[in-house]
N, C-alpha and C positions, 0 to 999 in steps of 0.2 A: 363874714368871707363867704360870699356865694361862689362857689364854683360851677355850679349849674348841675345839670340831671344827673351826668356819670362822673362820678369822682371818682380821682385817680385811688391808687394802693396805697397805702400810708406805712410804706416798708422801712423807712427811715424813724418810724416812731411807734416800732412795735414794745409790746407791756409783755412783760413775761408772769404770769403767775406765779407764786412761791407756794409751796406744800402746805404752808399754813394758811395761805388765802383760799385754797382750794378745799382743805377740808372744813373750812369755817363756812364756806360759801359764800364767801364776799368777792369770789374772781369772778370778772366778767366773764369770761370763758364759759361757754356750755360744758354741764355733768356729761360727761363721758362715761362708760364702762369702767374703765380701771378707776376712776375716782370712786365710784360705788362700791368696788372691791377693796379699796384701801380704808373707805369707812368701815365696810364690815369687819376686814382685817384687825381695823385698831380700838372698835369698839365692841370688842364679843362680851355678850350677855353673860353672866356668872350669878350660876342659883344657886342659893344658900340652901343649908341642910332643912331651914326652917319654910323657906317657901316652895310651893307647889309646882308643877307643870301645867297646872288648870288655869292660872292666872296667865303665862304665856300663851298657851291655847286660847283665851278667851278674847285674847287682844287681835283684832284684824286690823290689817294697816288699809290704811283708804286709798283707793285707788283715784288716778288725775283723770279730769277729764271726764269724757263719757264712757271709758271703759267700764265703770261698774253698771251704769244704765245700760249699755250694748250687751253685758253676761245676763243681766234679766229679761230685756226684752227681745232678745234676737230669738227668733222661730226658727232660725237655720241651723243654731247652734244645738250639737247633736251631743250630747254630755256621753263620755265611754263607759259600758255598764261593765264592771268587775265582777267578774264569774269566780266562783269558788271551785277548788277541785274537786269537791263530791257532785258539784252540781253540772258540770262537762259530759254535756252527750259525747261520747267517742263514736257513736254509729252516725252520727250525723253528719251531712256532707254538707262542705258550702258550697252557697251556689255562687257560680262564675259569673264577671259581668258581663257585658255583649259584647266589649272589647276581646275578652279575653277567649270567650267562645269564637269568636271567629278566628280568631288569630289560630286556636287549635284545629278548627275544620281546615283553613287555610293551610297550615304544614301535612296535616291528613292527606289533601290532597294532593297534595305536591307529593309527597311520598306515593302516592297512589298511583299518580302520571309516571313518575322517575322507575315505578316497577314494571309497567306497563310499558313502558319506553325498551329497559333493557330486554322485555320479553320481545318485540318487534312489535306490538300489537297497535300501536298507535299509529296516526296520518303520517306525523314527520318520521317516524322510526322507518316505515315502510319506506317511505320517500328518499332518506339516508341508504336504507340497502341496496335500495335500485341505484341510484349515484353510485355507489360505493362498487358494486357489481360491475355496470357499465366502465368505471376508471381501472379496476383489475382486469377487463377484459383488452381493454384498449392500451394499456400496460404490458400485457402478454401476448399481443399483436406485434407489439415494438419490442420487446426483446428479442420475439419470433425473426423477425424480419433483421434485427441486429444480428443474430446469431447467422441468418443468412448471406448479409454481407461480410460479413468476419469469414466465414467460410469462402467466398467467392473470391477476398482479396488472398486467401493463403492459396486457392487454387491455383489464381493467377500468378502470385510470387512461385510459386512452386516450378510455373509451367516457364517462367520466365529466367530461373534457373537452370534449367535443361538444357 
């Protein structure tokens, strides 16, 4: 029965896998993390007193696909170097990356600029202070003018009451 390139979703014919099918591996559903976890829980390895841990260490799991090859042949793979506590050099300083250095320099420059800004030594702060002085002068003149007008009104009001 040809249905063309795009087939409709088989919502009416769903097949649900049972737990036994999942554990047996006969299910058509893809393996998931939960299934692997379930397998690990149901099949715990019991080591008897006669068996040693050397046998379990000697067995290595075979990796699927190219993962085994990639581990061996990847030149960019950096294996973490483990240091013992006695080998650690406390006095040695770690080198910062370029981004970290630039960010620290940027932060210090910003702090330096803000300090100069507070002291009024930058061009922007000088312009702001000039503008502020001009505004204060205008406000003082306006307040003086209002006081004069208020005094004139009161004087005129006093004359009209007499």
